[in-house]
N, CA and C atoms as a LAMMPS dump frame, in Angstrom:
ITEM: TIMESTEP
0
ITEM: NUMBER OF ATOMS
423
ITEM: BOX BOUNDS ff ff ff
-5.0000000000000000e+02 5.0000000000000000e+02
-5.0000000000000000e+02 5.0000000000000000e+02
-5.0000000000000000e+02 5.0000000000000000e+02
ITEM: ATOMS id mol type element x y z
1 1 1 N 124.865 24.421 342.544
2 1 2 C 125.144 25.749 341.95
3 1 3 C 123.926 26.614 342.142
4 2 1 N 124.096 27.822 342.542
5 2 2 C 122.925 28.637 342.505
6 2 3 C 122.409 29.105 341.13
7 3 1 N 121.099 29.29 341.025
8 3 2 C 120.409 29.503 339.869
9 3 3 C 121.076 30.555 339.055
10 4 1 N 121.33 31.755 339.761
11 4 2 C 121.66 33.075 339.014
12 4 3 C 123.111 32.78 338.464
13 5 1 N 123.973 31.956 339.09
14 5 2 C 125.279 31.734 338.69
15 5 3 C 125.17 30.654 337.389
16 6 1 N 124.226 29.774 337.483
17 6 2 C 123.974 28.949 336.352
18 6 3 C 123.564 29.594 335.166
19 7 1 N 122.673 30.688 335.298
20 7 2 C 122.142 31.439 334.152
21 7 3 C 123.281 32.239 333.729
22 8 1 N 124.163 32.803 334.41
23 8 2 C 125.433 33.555 333.957
24 8 3 C 126.259 32.688 333.15
25 9 1 N 126.579 31.503 333.677
26 9 2 C 127.553 30.689 332.986
27 9 3 C 126.873 30.09 331.55
28 10 1 N 125.673 29.69 331.586
29 10 2 C 124.948 29.236 330.464
30 10 3 C 124.755 30.389 329.429
31 11 1 N 124.323 31.526 329.908
32 11 2 C 124.049 32.704 328.951
33 11 3 C 125.424 33.063 328.318
34 12 1 N 126.418 33.267 329.164
35 12 2 C 127.749 33.69 328.565
36 12 3 C 128.138 32.604 327.593
37 13 1 N 128.228 31.361 327.836
38 13 2 C 128.725 30.353 326.926
39 13 3 C 127.771 30.237 325.685
40 14 1 N 126.461 30.402 325.891
41 14 2 C 125.606 30.378 324.796
42 14 3 C 126.067 31.511 323.616
43 15 1 N 126.489 32.738 324.145
44 15 2 C 126.817 33.922 323.278
45 15 3 C 128.268 33.349 322.615
46 16 1 N 129.141 32.823 323.418
47 16 2 C 130.374 32.351 322.808
48 16 3 C 130.264 31.227 321.836
49 17 1 N 129.446 30.369 322.047
50 17 2 C 129.14 29.264 321.045
51 17 3 C 128.495 29.774 319.752
52 18 1 N 127.672 30.826 319.945
53 18 2 C 127.021 31.406 318.761
54 18 3 C 127.996 31.947 317.669
55 19 1 N 129.14 32.49 318.222
56 19 2 C 130.158 32.969 317.246
57 19 3 C 130.646 32.03 316.122
58 20 1 N 131.197 30.86 316.598
59 20 2 C 131.648 29.84 315.483
60 20 3 C 130.487 29.347 314.73
61 21 1 N 129.303 29.214 315.335
62 21 2 C 128.146 28.862 314.615
63 21 3 C 127.723 29.803 313.467
64 22 1 N 127.899 31.039 313.888
65 22 2 C 127.583 32.169 312.951
66 22 3 C 128.573 32.08 311.799
67 23 1 N 129.931 31.823 312.14
68 23 2 C 130.918 31.893 311.041
69 23 3 C 130.557 30.798 309.996
70 24 1 N 130.252 29.557 310.451
71 24 2 C 129.85 28.566 309.582
72 24 3 C 128.659 28.855 308.872
73 25 1 N 127.606 29.322 309.385
74 25 2 C 126.439 29.828 308.696
75 25 3 C 126.726 30.895 307.559
76 26 1 N 127.542 31.903 307.873
77 26 2 C 127.86 32.848 307.033
78 26 3 C 128.793 32.416 305.933
79 27 1 N 129.425 31.415 306.16
80 27 2 C 130.246 30.737 305.012
81 27 3 C 129.418 30.249 304.016
82 28 1 N 128.302 29.551 304.35
83 28 2 C 127.342 28.943 303.437
84 28 3 C 126.307 29.914 303.084
85 29 1 N 125.847 30.843 303.896
86 29 2 C 124.787 31.775 303.37
87 29 3 C 125.134 33.168 303.82
88 30 1 N 125.851 33.838 303.054
89 30 2 C 126.402 35.21 303.408
90 30 3 C 125.318 36.273 303.615
91 31 1 N 124.265 36.047 302.942
92 31 2 C 123.069 37.037 303.028
93 31 3 C 122.374 36.889 304.348
94 32 1 N 122.624 35.971 305.134
95 32 2 C 122.02 35.655 306.536
96 32 3 C 122.526 36.608 307.582
97 33 1 N 123.335 37.426 307.359
98 33 2 C 124.091 38.199 308.404
99 33 3 C 123.078 39.174 309.187
100 34 1 N 122.195 39.669 308.569
101 34 2 C 121.236 40.422 309.325
102 34 3 C 120.416 39.681 310.342
103 35 1 N 120.099 38.434 309.997
104 35 2 C 119.331 37.614 310.846
105 35 3 C 120.178 37.044 311.979
106 36 1 N 121.44 36.721 311.599
107 36 2 C 122.332 36.244 312.732
108 36 3 C 122.639 37.36 313.824
109 37 1 N 122.88 38.645 313.27
110 37 2 C 123.086 39.738 314.254
111 37 3 C 121.879 40.056 315.12
112 38 1 N 120.693 39.84 314.466
113 38 2 C 119.496 40.039 315.262
114 38 3 C 119.392 38.944 316.349
115 39 1 N 119.743 37.737 315.927
116 39 2 C 119.658 36.693 316.996
117 39 3 C 120.748 36.875 318.08
118 40 1 N 121.844 37.249 317.68
119 40 2 C 122.91 37.52 318.753
120 40 3 C 122.55 38.696 319.641
121 41 1 N 122.079 39.794 319.115
122 41 2 C 121.62 40.927 319.919
123 41 3 C 120.452 40.661 320.717
124 42 1 N 119.523 39.871 320.196
125 42 2 C 118.423 39.408 320.962
126 42 3 C 118.803 38.547 322.187
127 43 1 N 119.701 37.607 321.958
128 43 2 C 120.205 36.781 322.915
129 43 3 C 120.86 37.468 323.939
130 44 1 N 121.654 38.551 323.726
131 44 2 C 122.47 39.411 324.501
132 44 3 C 121.472 40.22 325.348
133 45 1 N 120.338 40.767 324.725
134 45 2 C 119.488 41.347 325.402
135 45 3 C 118.612 40.639 326.445
136 46 1 N 118.252 39.394 326.007
137 46 2 C 117.58 38.445 326.886
138 46 3 C 118.466 38.127 328.176
139 47 1 N 119.744 37.918 327.786
140 47 2 C 120.806 37.578 328.881
141 47 3 C 120.829 38.811 329.848
142 48 1 N 120.951 39.961 329.382
143 48 2 C 121.066 41.111 330.302
144 48 3 C 119.768 41.367 330.956
145 49 1 N 118.653 41.007 330.355
146 49 2 C 117.301 41.052 331.053
147 49 3 C 117.361 40.318 332.352
148 50 1 N 117.891 38.971 332.197
149 50 2 C 117.942 38.156 333.348
150 50 3 C 118.867 38.558 334.41
151 51 1 N 119.881 39.283 334.108
152 51 2 C 120.664 39.814 335.067
153 51 3 C 120.389 41.137 335.658
154 52 1 N 119.353 41.736 335.258
155 52 2 C 118.949 43.167 335.66
156 52 3 C 117.703 43.107 336.284
157 53 1 N 117.408 43.772 337.511
158 53 2 C 116.082 44 338.065
159 53 3 C 115.287 45.027 337.388
160 54 1 N 115.85 45.836 336.664
161 54 2 C 115.056 46.968 336.026
162 54 3 C 114.898 46.631 334.5
163 55 1 N 113.798 47.282 334.109
164 55 2 C 113.36 46.941 332.741
165 55 3 C 113.851 47.919 331.696
166 56 1 N 114.307 49.09 332.125
167 56 2 C 114.524 50.195 331.21
168 56 3 C 115.64 49.816 330.247
169 57 1 N 116.743 49.212 330.683
170 57 2 C 117.894 48.93 329.9
171 57 3 C 117.616 47.977 328.779
172 58 1 N 116.91 46.731 329.046
173 58 2 C 116.569 45.843 327.941
174 58 3 C 115.636 46.517 327.005
175 59 1 N 114.773 47.384 327.34
176 59 2 C 113.732 48.027 326.606
177 59 3 C 114.449 48.93 325.657
178 60 1 N 115.559 49.664 326.189
179 60 2 C 116.434 50.626 325.362
180 60 3 C 117.129 49.741 324.286
181 61 1 N 117.691 48.693 324.776
182 61 2 C 118.348 47.811 323.773
183 61 3 C 117.438 47.2 322.62
184 62 1 N 116.313 46.832 322.959
185 62 2 C 115.425 46.343 321.993
186 62 3 C 115.056 47.544 320.985
187 63 1 N 114.757 48.784 321.469
188 63 2 C 114.33 49.794 320.614
189 63 3 C 115.679 50.171 319.737
190 64 1 N 116.861 50.309 320.259
191 64 2 C 118.048 50.683 319.418
192 64 3 C 118.441 49.601 318.492
193 65 1 N 118.476 48.339 319.045
194 65 2 C 119.035 47.348 318.045
195 65 3 C 117.906 47.122 316.885
196 66 1 N 116.61 47.227 317.176
197 66 2 C 115.662 47.11 316.271
198 66 3 C 115.657 48.142 315.227
199 67 1 N 115.942 49.347 315.68
200 67 2 C 116.115 50.525 314.774
201 67 3 C 117.2 50.262 313.839
202 68 1 N 118.39 50.021 314.256
203 68 2 C 119.584 49.896 313.391
204 68 3 C 119.439 48.666 312.507
205 69 1 N 119.041 47.504 312.904
206 69 2 C 118.965 46.351 312.092
207 69 3 C 117.862 46.643 310.944
208 70 1 N 116.775 47.159 311.381
209 70 2 C 115.732 47.384 310.349
210 70 3 C 116.082 48.503 309.408
211 71 1 N 116.877 49.45 309.875
212 71 2 C 117.344 50.514 309.07
213 71 3 C 118.333 50.004 307.936
214 72 1 N 119.089 49.048 308.36
215 72 2 C 120.024 48.438 307.319
216 72 3 C 119.402 47.475 306.346
217 73 1 N 118.243 46.949 306.765
218 73 2 C 117.531 46.054 305.759
219 73 3 C 115.914 46.118 305.984
220 74 1 N 115.389 47.181 305.508
221 74 2 C 113.956 47.549 305.894
222 74 3 C 112.927 46.53 305.41
223 75 1 N 113.295 45.727 304.376
224 75 2 C 112.249 44.848 303.873
225 75 3 C 111.742 43.854 304.889
226 76 1 N 112.591 43.462 305.872
227 76 2 C 112.172 42.413 306.833
228 76 3 C 112.252 42.993 308.282
229 77 1 N 111.647 43.982 308.417
230 77 2 C 111.697 44.707 309.787
231 77 3 C 111.01 43.962 310.797
232 78 1 N 109.849 43.335 310.497
233 78 2 C 109.037 42.48 311.429
234 78 3 C 109.836 41.357 311.816
235 79 1 N 110.599 40.578 310.885
236 79 2 C 111.287 39.417 311.344
237 79 3 C 112.48 39.883 312.214
238 80 1 N 113.116 41.012 312.145
239 80 2 C 114.177 41.356 313.088
240 80 3 C 113.459 41.657 314.476
241 81 1 N 112.349 42.308 314.45
242 81 2 C 111.761 42.358 315.719
243 81 3 C 111.412 41.244 316.556
244 82 1 N 110.978 40.13 315.775
245 82 2 C 110.628 38.866 316.422
246 82 3 C 112.043 38.1 316.913
247 83 1 N 113.068 38.304 316.14
248 83 2 C 114.242 37.503 316.574
249 83 3 C 114.995 38.439 317.607
250 84 1 N 114.799 39.677 317.749
251 84 2 C 115.208 40.411 318.933
252 84 3 C 114.405 40.147 320.127
253 85 1 N 113.056 40.179 320.007
254 85 2 C 112.175 40.087 321.196
255 85 3 C 112.01 38.847 321.896
256 86 1 N 112.09 37.712 321.066
257 86 2 C 111.746 36.307 321.562
258 86 3 C 112.61 35.857 322.616
259 87 1 N 113.839 36.421 322.792
260 87 2 C 114.739 35.838 323.807
261 87 3 C 114.279 36.323 325.141
262 88 1 N 113.615 37.426 325.383
263 88 2 C 113.225 37.78 326.778
264 88 3 C 112.239 36.73 327.324
265 89 1 N 111.122 36.515 326.541
266 89 2 C 110.105 35.517 327.026
267 89 3 C 110.794 34.13 327.207
268 90 1 N 111.656 33.685 326.36
269 90 2 C 112.365 32.441 326.455
270 90 3 C 113.154 32.345 327.783
271 91 1 N 113.771 33.373 328.029
272 91 2 C 114.575 33.534 329.252
273 91 3 C 113.76 33.412 330.442
274 92 1 N 112.635 34.241 330.434
275 92 2 C 111.719 34.213 331.558
276 92 3 C 111.179 32.898 331.85
277 93 1 N 110.669 32.194 330.747
278 93 2 C 110.017 30.937 330.921
279 93 3 C 110.953 29.829 331.521
280 94 1 N 112.255 29.965 331.001
281 94 2 C 113.27 28.956 331.589
282 94 3 C 113.571 29.311 332.99
283 95 1 N 113.648 30.661 333.408
284 95 2 C 113.827 30.878 334.843
285 95 3 C 112.65 30.544 335.592
286 96 1 N 111.49 30.582 335.264
287 96 2 C 110.209 30.058 335.957
288 96 3 C 110.323 28.615 336.066
289 97 1 N 110.64 27.893 335.089
290 97 2 C 110.711 26.443 335.154
291 97 3 C 111.815 26.011 336.027
292 98 1 N 112.944 26.691 335.924
293 98 2 C 114.103 26.105 336.858
294 98 3 C 113.965 26.472 338.365
295 99 1 N 113.403 27.727 338.637
296 99 2 C 113.235 28.18 339.855
297 99 3 C 111.865 27.771 340.635
298 100 1 N 110.959 27.109 339.798
299 100 2 C 109.697 26.787 340.077
300 100 3 C 108.91 28.039 340.73
301 101 1 N 108.86 29.051 339.987
302 101 2 C 108.223 30.313 340.403
303 101 3 C 106.842 30.317 339.757
304 102 1 N 106.012 29.376 340.004
305 102 2 C 104.761 29.136 339.284
306 102 3 C 103.927 30.335 339.654
307 103 1 N 104.061 30.961 340.879
308 103 2 C 103.218 32.13 341.32
309 103 3 C 103.429 33.406 340.443
310 104 1 N 104.728 33.436 339.779
311 104 2 C 104.943 34.539 338.892
312 104 3 C 104.878 34.354 337.377
313 105 1 N 104.145 33.176 337.014
314 105 2 C 103.947 32.874 335.741
315 105 3 C 103.334 33.976 334.915
316 106 1 N 102.253 34.638 335.385
317 106 2 C 101.594 35.64 334.578
318 106 3 C 102.421 36.989 334.662
319 107 1 N 102.886 37.306 335.955
320 107 2 C 103.465 38.583 336.023
321 107 3 C 104.868 38.492 335.202
322 108 1 N 105.69 37.457 335.259
323 108 2 C 107.014 37.354 334.694
324 108 3 C 106.982 36.786 333.321
325 109 1 N 106.151 35.769 333.265
326 109 2 C 106.157 34.939 332.02
327 109 3 C 105.282 35.555 330.795
328 110 1 N 104.112 35.676 331.171
329 110 2 C 103.171 36.204 330.112
330 110 3 C 103.409 37.557 329.764
331 111 1 N 103.75 38.407 330.751
332 111 2 C 103.987 39.879 330.548
333 111 3 C 105.416 40.121 329.766
334 112 1 N 106.157 39.08 329.822
335 112 2 C 107.429 39.238 329.055
336 112 3 C 107.277 39.281 327.517
337 113 1 N 106.102 38.817 327.105
338 113 2 C 105.873 38.985 325.727
339 113 3 C 105.757 40.449 325.211
340 114 1 N 105.485 41.406 326.246
341 114 2 C 105.504 42.7 325.833
342 114 3 C 106.779 43.284 325.318
343 115 1 N 107.893 42.408 325.455
344 115 2 C 109.177 42.706 324.913
345 115 3 C 109.044 42.98 323.353
346 116 1 N 108.049 42.325 322.686
347 116 2 C 107.868 42.55 321.406
348 116 3 C 107.501 44.077 321.014
349 117 1 N 106.929 44.642 321.869
350 117 2 C 106.391 46.073 321.578
351 117 3 C 107.63 47.004 321.252
352 118 1 N 108.612 47.127 322.209
353 118 2 C 109.878 47.943 321.775
354 118 3 C 110.486 47.445 320.762
355 119 1 N 110.662 46.158 320.457
356 119 2 C 111.339 45.612 319.355
357 119 3 C 110.608 46.03 318.045
358 120 1 N 109.347 46.076 318.012
359 120 2 C 108.533 46.413 316.903
360 120 3 C 108.686 47.89 316.574
361 121 1 N 108.532 48.626 317.679
362 121 2 C 108.613 50.102 317.542
363 121 3 C 109.98 50.488 317.054
364 122 1 N 111.054 49.909 317.632
365 122 2 C 112.432 50.306 317.108
366 122 3 C 112.611 49.836 315.677
367 123 1 N 112.154 48.65 315.235
368 123 2 C 112.378 48.193 313.9
369 123 3 C 111.555 48.977 312.995
370 124 1 N 110.244 49.278 313.21
371 124 2 C 109.548 50.009 312.359
372 124 3 C 109.924 51.607 312.287
373 125 1 N 110.62 52.042 313.344
374 125 2 C 111.135 53.406 313.251
375 125 3 C 112.304 53.338 312.336
376 126 1 N 113.134 52.279 312.28
377 126 2 C 114.228 52.209 311.388
378 126 3 C 113.625 52.072 309.927
379 127 1 N 112.653 51.319 309.774
380 127 2 C 111.982 51.288 308.388
381 127 3 C 111.628 52.606 307.982
382 128 1 N 110.843 53.39 308.839
383 128 2 C 110.29 54.675 308.439
384 128 3 C 111.386 55.7 308.084
385 129 1 N 112.358 55.59 308.937
386 129 2 C 113.63 56.661 308.735
387 129 3 C 114.214 56.242 307.55
388 130 1 N 114.479 54.982 307.243
389 130 2 C 115.04 54.666 306.02
390 130 3 C 114.317 55.004 304.771
391 131 1 N 112.864 54.849 304.882
392 131 2 C 111.931 55.185 303.691
393 131 3 C 111.985 56.759 303.595
394 132 1 N 111.891 57.45 304.653
395 132 2 C 111.835 58.959 304.499
396 132 3 C 113.199 59.447 304.001
397 133 1 N 114.321 58.881 304.357
398 133 2 C 115.583 59.279 303.83
399 133 3 C 115.725 59.008 302.279
400 134 1 N 115.327 57.774 301.913
401 134 2 C 115.24 57.508 300.569
402 134 3 C 114.497 58.376 299.769
403 135 1 N 113.151 58.768 300.19
404 135 2 C 112.193 59.571 299.533
405 135 3 C 112.84 60.964 299.516
406 136 1 N 113.424 61.482 300.59
407 136 2 C 114.012 62.826 300.564
408 136 3 C 115.185 62.857 299.485
409 137 1 N 115.997 61.895 299.465
410 137 2 C 117.083 61.909 298.582
411 137 3 C 116.699 61.853 297.099
412 138 1 N 115.502 61.097 296.845
413 138 2 C 114.938 61.035 295.447
414 138 3 C 114.508 62.346 295.099
415 139 1 N 113.813 63.176 296.077
416 139 2 C 113.277 64.485 295.734
417 139 3 C 114.388 65.456 295.485
418 140 1 N 115.492 65.3 296.093
419 140 2 C 116.687 66.263 295.857
420 140 3 C 117.321 66.066 294.549
421 141 1 N 117.174 64.881 294.035
422 141 2 C 117.842 64.697 292.659
423 141 3 C 117.216 65.258 291.493
C-alpha cells in the first residue's frame, strides 16, 4: 500500500473513531467539550496538512480554530492552542519515520513545531477579543 494512501485511510478512520470516543467522554464529563473539539479540529488540521503541499491552508485553520475555541472559553486559551497545534508535528514525525526521510528531519520535522505559532496567535486573539467585548459591554451598562 502506498504511504499516501495509508495516511489517508488511517487519518480518516482516526477521525471517525474519535466521534464515538467523544460521545463516551462527553457522557461522563460534559465540561470537556472544548478540549474534545480542539483535539478533533487539531487532528483534522494535521490530516489536511499531510494531504497538502501548501502551508497556507493549515495555518489559516489553526488561526481560525484557535480564535473561536479560545473565544468561547478564554480561561484556557493556551491549552487549546497546544491541542490544536500538536497534531502537525505528530503527523510530520510519523511521516518521516514511515517514509524514512531522515534527510528532511529538520526541515519537515523540527520546523513543524512552528505550527504552535499560528495556534497561539489565533487562541490569544480570541481571548483578547472576548476580553475587549466583555469590557466594552461592562462600560455600556
